[in-house]
C-alpha positions in Angstrom: -86.7 -70.8 22.2 -86.8 -67.1 23.7 -84.0 -67.2 25.9 -81.7 -68.6 23.1 -82.5 -65.6 21.0 -82.0 -62.9 23.6 -78.7 -64.9 24.2 -77.8 -64.5 20.5 -79.1 -60.7 20.6 -76.8 -59.9 23.4 -73.8 -61.7 22.0 -74.1 -59.8 18.9 -74.5 -56.4 20.5 -71.3 -57.3 22.6 -69.6 -58.0 19.7 -70.9 -54.8 17.5 -69.1 -53.0 20.9 -66.4 -54.5 20.7 -65.8 -54.0 17.2 -66.9 -50.5 17.5 -64.3 -50.0 20.1 -61.4 -51.1 18.1 -62.7 -49.1 15.0 -62.1 -45.7 17.0 -59.1 -47.1 18.7 -57.6 -47.7 15.3 -58.5 -44.2 14.0 -57.3 -42.6 17.4 -60.8 -41.5 18.4 -60.7 -43.1 21.4 -59.2 -40.0 23.3 -62.0 -37.6 23.1 -63.8 -39.8 25.8 -60.6 -39.3 28.0 -59.0 -36.4 29.9 -56.3 -34.4 28.8 -55.0 -31.0 27.4 -54.6 -29.3 24.1 -51.5 -27.8 22.3 -50.8 -26.7 18.8 -47.9 -26.3 16.4 -47.3 -24.2 12.6 -46.0 -26.4 10.2 -44.5 -25.5 6.7 -46.1 -28.5 5.5 -48.4 -31.4 6.7 -46.4 -34.3 5.0 -49.5 -36.4 5.0 -50.2 -36.2 8.5 -53.4 -37.5 9.2 -56.3 -36.5 11.9 -55.8 -39.7 14.4 -52.2 -39.9 13.8 -50.0 -40.8 16.8 -47.9 -37.6 19.4 -44.8 -39.1 20.9 -41.9 -38.3 23.2 -39.3 -40.4 22.6 -40.9 -43.1 21.1 -43.6 -43.3 23.9 -47.3 -42.7 22.6 -48.9 -38.9 24.7 -51.3 -38.3 22.3 -53.2 -37.9 19.0 -53.8 -35.3 16.2 -56.9 -33.9 16.9 -57.3 -31.5 13.9 -55.4 -30.3 11.0 -55.9 -26.6 9.4 -55.1 -23.6 7.3 -54.1 -21.0 9.0 -51.5 -17.9 7.7 -50.0 -19.8 5.1 -49.3 -22.4 7.7 -50.7 -26.1 8.6 -52.1 -26.1 11.8 -52.1 -28.8 14.0 -53.8 -29.2 17.0 -53.1 -32.0 19.3 -54.6 -33.6 22.5 -52.6 -35.1 25.0 -52.6 -37.3 28.1 -53.0 -35.4 31.4 -49.7 -37.4 32.6 -47.8 -36.3 29.2 -45.2 -33.6 30.5 -44.6 -31.0 27.5 -42.4 -27.9 28.6 -42.2 -24.5 26.9 -39.3 -24.6 25.0 -40.5 -28.0 23.4 -40.4 -28.2 19.5 -42.5 -30.9 17.4 -41.8 -32.4 14.2 -43.4 -34.8 12.3 -41.8 -37.8 11.4 -42.4 -41.2 9.2 -42.2 -44.4 11.1 -40.6 -45.5 7.8 -40.8 -45.4 3.9 -44.1 -47.2 4.1 -45.4 -46.6 7.8 -47.4 -43.8 9.2 -46.4 -40.5 9.8 -46.4 -39.2 13.3 -45.9 -35.6 15.6 -42.7 -36.1 17.8 -42.5 -33.7 20.5 -38.9 -33.4 22.4 -38.1 -33.1 26.3 -37.0 -29.4 26.1 -35.1 -28.0 28.7 -35.5 -29.2 32.3 -35.8 -26.0 34.1 -38.4 -24.8 31.6 -42.3 -24.8 33.0 -44.6 -27.0 31.8 -47.2 -25.5 28.9 -50.6 -24.9 29.9 -54.2 -26.1 27.8 -54.1 -24.1 24.0 -50.6 -23.2 24.2 -48.8 -22.9 20.9 -45.0 -25.2 20.3 -42.3 -24.4 18.3 -41.6 -26.6 15.5 -38.5 -28.0 13.3 -39.3 -29.0 10.2 -38.2 -32.3 8.4 -37.2 -33.1 4.6 -40.4 -34.3 2.8 -40.5 -37.7 2.1 -41.7 -37.0 -1.2 -39.0 -34.5 -2.0 -36.4 -36.8 -0.9 -38.0 -39.5 -3.5 -38.0 -37.2 -5.9 -34.0 -36.3 -5.2 -33.0 -40.0 -5.2 -35.5 -40.4 -8.6 -33.4 -37.5 -10.4 -29.8 -38.6 -9.1 -30.7 -42.2 -10.5 -31.4 -40.9 -13.8 -28.2 -38.8 -13.6 -26.3 -41.6 -12.8 -28.2 -43.7 -16.0 -27.2 -40.8 -18.1 -23.2 -41.1 -17.0 -23.4 -44.7 -17.6 -25.0 -44.2 -21.0 -21.9 -41.4 -22.0 -19.4 -44.4 -20.8 -20.4 -47.0 -22.7 -20.2 -49.0 -25.9 -18.1 -46.8 -28.6 -18.3 -43.3 -26.4 -15.9 -44.7 -23.8 -13.9 -46.1 -26.9 -13.8 -42.8 -28.8 -12.5 -41.3 -24.9 -10.2 -44.1 -24.1 -8.5 -44.8 -27.7 -6.3 -41.9 -27.9 -5.2 -42.0 -24.3 -4.3 -45.7 -25.2 -2.4 -45.4 -28.3 -0.1 -42.5 -26.4 0.7 -44.7 -23.7 1.8 -47.0 -26.3 3.6 -44.8 -28.4 5.5 -43.3 -25.8 5.9 -46.7 -23.7 9.8 -46.4 -23.5 10.0 -42.8 -22.5 7.3 -42.9 -19.8 9.4 -46.0 -18.2 12.7 -44.3 -18.3 10.9 -41.3 -16.4 9.2 -43.3 -13.9 13.1 -45.0 -13.5 14.7 -41.5 -13.1 11.7 -40.3 -10.4 12.7 -43.6 -8.7 15.8 -43.0 -8.7 15.6 -39.2 -7.3 13.4 -40.4 -4.8 15.7 -42.9 -3.6 19.1 -40.5 -3.4 16.9 -38.1 -1.7 15.6 -40.7 1.0 19.5 -41.2 1.5 20.1 -38.0 2.1 22.5 -37.1 -0.9 22.0 -33.7 -3.1 21.0 -30.6 -1.9 17.1 -31.4 -1.5 18.4 -35.0 0.7 20.8 -32.5 2.7 18.3 -30.1 3.0 15.7 -32.6 4.4 18.1 -34.9 6.7 21.0 -33.0 7.7 20.6 -30.5 10.8 23.3 -28.0 9.1 20.8 -26.0 7.8 18.6 -25.7 10.7 21.3 -24.6 12.9 22.7 -22.0 10.9 19.0 -20.4 11.1 19.1 -21.3 15.0 22.4 -19.3 15.2 21.1 -16.2 12.8 18.3 -16.3 14.6 20.1 -16.0 18.2 22.3 -13.2 16.7 19.5 -11.2 15.6 18.2 -11.6 19.1 21.2 -10.7 20.6 21.7 -7.7 18.1 18.3 -6.4 19.1 18.9 -6.8 22.6 21.8 -4.8 22.1 20.1 -2.3 20.3 18.0 -2.2 22.8 20.1 -1.5 25.4 21.7 1.3 23.4 18.2 3.0 22.9 17.8 2.7 26.5 21.1 4.2 27.3 20.7 7.3 24.4 17.1 7.7 26.4 19.0 8.1 29.9 21.5 10.3 28.8 18.6 12.5 26.8 16.6 12.5 30.0 19.7 13.8 31.9 20.2 16.0 29.1 16.8 17.2 29.6 17.2 17.8 33.1 20.3 20.2 32.6 22.8 17.6 34.3 26.3 17.3 32.5 28.0 20.0 30.3 25.4 19.6 27.3 22.8 19.6 29.8 24.0 22.9 31.2 25.0 24.7 28.3 21.3 23.8 26.6 19.0 24.7 29.8 21.6 27.3 31.8 21.0 30.4 30.5 24.7 32.0 32.2 26.6 30.9 28.5 23.9 32.5 26.6 24.0 35.7 28.4 28.1 36.0 28.3 27.9 34.9 25.1 25.4 37.7 24.1 27.6 40.2 26.3 31.0 39.3 24.3 29.2 39.7 21.1 27.9 43.1 22.2 31.7 44.3 23.4 33.0 42.8 20.2 30.4 44.5 18.2 31.1 48.1 20.3 34.9 47.7 19.7 34.8 46.6 15.8 32.4 49.6 15.5 35.0 52.0 17.2 38.0 50.8 15.2 35.6 51.3 11.9 35.4 54.8 13.2 39.2 55.4 13.5 39.4 55.5 17.6 42.0 54.2 19.3 45.6 52.9 18.2 44.1 49.8 15.9 41.1 52.4 14.5 44.1 54.7 13.5 46.2 52.1 12.0 43.2 50.8 10.0 41.6 53.7 8.9 44.6 56.6 8.9 46.3 57.2 5.6 49.2 59.2 6.8 50.2 56.3 8.8 50.2 54.4 5.9 52.1 56.8 3.8 54.4 57.1 6.4 55.5 53.2 6.6 55.6 53.1 3.1 58.2 55.9 2.9 60.6 54.3 6.0 60.2 51.1 4.0 61.1 52.8 1.0 64.4 54.0 2.7 64.9 50.9 4.4 65.5 49.2 1.2 67.8 52.1 -0.1 70.0 51.7 3.0 69.8 48.1 2.3 71.1 48.5 -1.1 73.8 51.1 -0.3 75.4 48.6 2.2 75.3 46.1 -0.2 77.4 48.4 -2.7 80.1 49.2 -0.3 81.2 45.9 0.8 81.9 44.2 4.4 84.9 46.4 5.1 83.3 49.8 4.2 80.3 48.4 6.8 82.8 47.4 9.2 85.0 50.8 9.0 81.7 52.9 9.4 80.7 50.9 12.2 83.9 51.5 14.2 83.8 54.9 13.4 80.7 55.3 15.1 81.8 53.4 18.5 85.3 55.8 18.2 87.6 52.8 17.1 
């Protein structure tokens, strides 16, 4: 009897230990007794994350949430990771959920291969994910909006909206049909290459003309470029003093000769103005002017006398003069 009671007591203790272990495992407290290291992350919101929730990397569990608290307007989440879990310094932590009714968990990205491994107590970068509650609220608002739209376009309201449009089509069915037929006819002609628009679309004449024009413009631009180049060469030669124009512009001989000639001309004109020399006396001497005027008057009188005596008298005078 004694052995039977002890046996039952032993079985009860074993069952109690197994039940406690199952509860601890379910709550995620079994990691307390395992070796590992701790990291933390700061989030805007915990999104119903609880202590004991899983920490995963690529879907594989690598630890559990150990502590959740508030600090500096952020939610601080401390995670205990397994010793074998390799988390890099540029890995990012994100709070995710397994489904609409599932449990939240912390997902840690791999990070880059060249980054070093984090140390115990490191703070990871975070990436925020949309809150499920906010998503559901937006879906609820969208559903309400759709419901309001269906109310607007239901019953008498949709009849009031569509009634005038229906009446318009009924009253103008013939013109609308004719317009559609005309549009169809025009589109058929364009597709057949008829008319101005059809020729513009299907014929290459406009394209060829435009190409020729562009080619001519290019040739003109090339010719203008050549002319400008030639003019530049000529200007370079002129600047360098080459050729007649270059020598005229750069050689001081012409300038000196012109200056000397102007000086001499000025001296001559000065002498003429002063009455020096033959030309000066002719220009400035009044006696020469009077004598010339008197001689002209005598010549005029002599001519008049010859005209009065006649040709025979003139011949007689000429004969007597020569001793005939």
